[in-house]
N, C-alpha and C positions, 0 to 999 in steps of 0.2 A: 361518748364515745367506748366507754370501756365495754359496756352491755352490746354494743352494734359489734365489738373485735371478737367476743365471746361468742355470739351468735353466730357470727360468720366463718368462726374455728369451726365451730360444731355444725356447719354446713357441708364443710368442706371433709370433715369429717365422715359422716352421713356420705357424701358424694363419693369417697373414696373405697368406701365400703361394699355399699352397693353396687360401683364399678368393679371393683374385684370378685364377687359372689353374683355376679352375674358371670363374670369371664373364666371362673371357674368353672360352673354352671354350664357353659358352652362346652368350654375347651377338655374339661376332665370330668366325663361324667360318668366314665365308665371305670371301673376299677381295675386295677392294672399296680405293676411293679413300678417303683423308682429309683430313681439311681442314689448314688451321696447321701446315703441312709446316716452315717455317723452325725451327718448337720438335724436329725430329729431330736438324738441323745442331750438328756437336761445338761448342761455347766456350770449347775452353782447346787450346793447340797440343799442351801434353804431351800427355793421351788422346787428342786424333786422332792423334797419330805412335802410340801404342801399341791401334791398330785398334780407336780408341774404345773401351776396356775399362778399369776404374779405378776401379769399386766397391768396391772392399775393398783400396784404397789407404792407410794410414794418416796421408800428411801431406801429404794434399790439399789440406790449407789452405781457401783461402777459393775455390777452383775444385769443393772439393766441392758447394758449393751447383748446380752443373751436372750434376754426373756420380752424387753419393749425399750427398744434405744430412746424413747421420748422421756422416760423415767429418770434418765441421767440428768435430763436439765435440772429438775425437783430438789437437786441434793443440795447441802448447806455447807457443805465442804467445799475447798477449790479443789483436793486431789482426792481420786479412790484408786482403789488397786485388787484388784482378789483373784487368787489362786486356787486351782480345783483338780484334785485329783480324783479317778474311779478304775478299782476293777471293775470289770466288763466281765463279760459272760465268757467261758471257757477261755480261760487265763489271758482275755485281752485286756488293753488299758485305756483310758480315756483323762486328757489334760484340758484344763480350758484357761488360760491368763486376760484379764481384762487390765483397763488402764484409761481413767477418767480425767479432764483438766476443764475447770470453768475459766473461759476466756472473757476478760470483763465487756461489757456493751454488743460483746459476738453471739456467746454461747458456750455450748458444751460441746471440747474434740475427745475421740473414743479411740482406742487402739485395743484391739481385741484379736487372740487367738485362741484354735481348737484343734488339738491333734489328735487321731486315734491308729494306738500302734496294735497290728495285729501277732506281732511275733514273727518269730526267724519257724521254718517249715523246709521238710525235703520235698526237694523236684525230684523229680522219677519219671519215667516214659515206660512205655512199655517193650516185653523184649522180642526179638528178632526171633525166626525160626530155628535160627542159627545159637543163640543165646539160651542161657541156661536163667530159673528162677521166673518169680512172677512178677515183678518191674527191676528195674531199674535204675538204682540212684545217681543220681546228677548232682550232691551237694545238696545248698540249702539256698532259700529267696526269703527276703522280707516283701511283706507289705504292710500298706499305711496310708493314713490319708488325711490331710488338713488344710484349714481354712485361716485366711488372714484377712481382718474388716477393720475399715478405717469409719467413723459415725460420725456424724454433725447432730447436734441436738438442739433448743430453742424453747423456754417457753415464751409463748407469743403475750400471753395476760397472765392473769393471776391464777385463772382456772385450767387454762389448756396451754399444752405443749406439744410438738412433734419434735420426732426424729429417725432418720436415714443412716441404713448403713450398706456400703458398697464394698462387699467378700468376693474374694476368690479362692476359690476350692479347688483338692488335687485329689485324685485317690492312685495308686501307685501300685499296681501287684507284678513282682517281677522286672520285666523289659516295659511291661505295657502301661500305659497310664491316661489318665483321661482329666479335664480341667473344664472348668467353668470361672463366668461370674454372673454374682446374683445377689439381691437388695433385699432388705428389710423398710418394712416401713411400719414407722406406729404414732397414736397418738391419746393421749390421756386427758379426761377431762374429768373434771373438779364440779358439780352439780351445781352445789351447794344446799341442796337438800340432807339435813343433817351431815355425816361424813360418808356419804354413797359417791363413790369416784366410778367411772364408764372405761372402758378404754377399746381399741381394735389395734392388731399388728398383724398386717403380712410378711411372713417367712418365706424367706427361700425364692423369692420371685425370679424368673429367669429362662431363657432359654432353653431348649433339649441340648444333651450334651452326647460325643459318640464315645465310645471306648472299642477300640479295634474297628468290626464293622456295623456293630449294632449302636443305635440312638434310644436314647432312654429323657423322659424328663426329669425334672427335680422335684424334692420333695416340701412343692409347696403348700403352705398350712394360711389358712385363716384365724384368727382368733379374734373373740369378742365374748367382752367379762365384763364383771362389776367387781367392787369391795364394798366392805362397810365394817365399822366398828362398832361390835356389840355392846361395848364397855369399854370404858377409856377415851384415848387417841394418842396420837403418834409425840406428844409431847409429856403423856404421862408413863409413870412408871411400871402401870400397871394397864395393858389394854389385851382385847379381843379380838379379832379380826377372823371376817367370813370372807371367803373367796368364793366366785361360781364364773365358769370361761365354757363355755363351747367351742370345740374344735372344728375346725371342716379341712379335712386334709384332699387332695387331688389324685389319689390312689388309693382311698376306701370310705368308709360310711363316715357321717359327723360322727362324735363323740364328745361328753360331757367330763371336764375337773371340777374335783370341789377341794377346798383346801381349808385350813380354819390354824390361827397360832395365836397362840397367847404369850403373852410380854410376863414375866416376873420382877416385882422389885428391881425394875429397869435392866435387869441383868440375864434371866434366864429365859431361854425360849422354848417353848414346848411346841412342837407341829405336828398337826396330820393330815390326811388327803386320801381322796380315792378315785379311781379315774372308771366312768361309766365308759362300756364299748369296747372295751378290748378282750381277746381271749385269752393270754394268759395272766395280765398283770395289772394289777390292782388298786393295793393297797401299800401308801406312803405312809415310813415316820419320819421324824427327827427330833433333833436337841441341837442347841445351841448355845453360846454365852460371848457376852459382852463385856467390856474391857476399857474401861476411860484410864487412856494412856497421859503420857509426858508424850509421845510422838501422835495423838490423834486415838479416836474409838480403834478398836481391835474386836473382831468378833470371830470365832471359832464354831463354825457347823458340822454338822456329820445328820447324814443320811441315808436311809435303807429303804428299800422296795422290792416287795414281794413278788415273785416269780412262781407261776405255778410247777414246770417241766423244769429247769434251770435256776441254779445255784440266785439265791438274794443276792443283789447290789449293793454297797455301800459307798459313798460319796464323803471327800473333805472338803470341806472350803474353808479358807484364811481373809478374810476382807477388813482393807485398811481406810480408815477417811483419815484425811489431815491438812 
């Protein structure tokens, strides 16, 4: 029965993958512009450092809510918490929060939020013929965006897990705003062949949104990936893990992400990654420190992403499992 359940689960994953790929090929076969692009910003220093890979990492914990919600079902602790901050381009900032709870005989429930702050900007109008100056100041206005999500995940067999999130997203600029509801659906499968893991993640799936009089599509992405431990394992104090993922966005060409994570002495993480198919950002890297405390497991992560024309960006994440 267990083998049948695993095969059924894998067939379901492949069926969804084929359906999503076909839908994207038919509906989004032209390169264009999507809205709510803040949803594409990585919300975790760990996975940003790994070249934005991670949909098959079984120890993702609460960070799995942003990477692949199915991963949250694989956690060994009852509660998970993640808080992240990043200074982004041109003096903007990006924050993220995630909380998960294991519910006996039910699954995992998760709550997460991200928000992007554009800061305060001067509001101006062009002068009339009777007014002097190149522009007239009307004070300041603010702009920002945020997403709130609820997640359910469950491990159906000892090798297969799924997760789904329902997210409310909103962008605001002065008196104008746009909002929508999108879903994330993810699967992860432990193949049983050594440490090989495979997964799929359909992110930001939803209908078009409208801002003022203009309609735009959501920044939907289909990710397919695998990972394997080249040395050690997730129960070992020393480990080396390789990650490889293909990404197909609905508004651009396909991309390839690679990542490598090393754990040393059960405490120090060294991470690096490279993203193929981008015009200006490729190389990523970071470090992490894991501590066992009386309250539970604590991890502090840092990541840095290179950018050819803008300043590099740094992200900091604090993770706790208890």
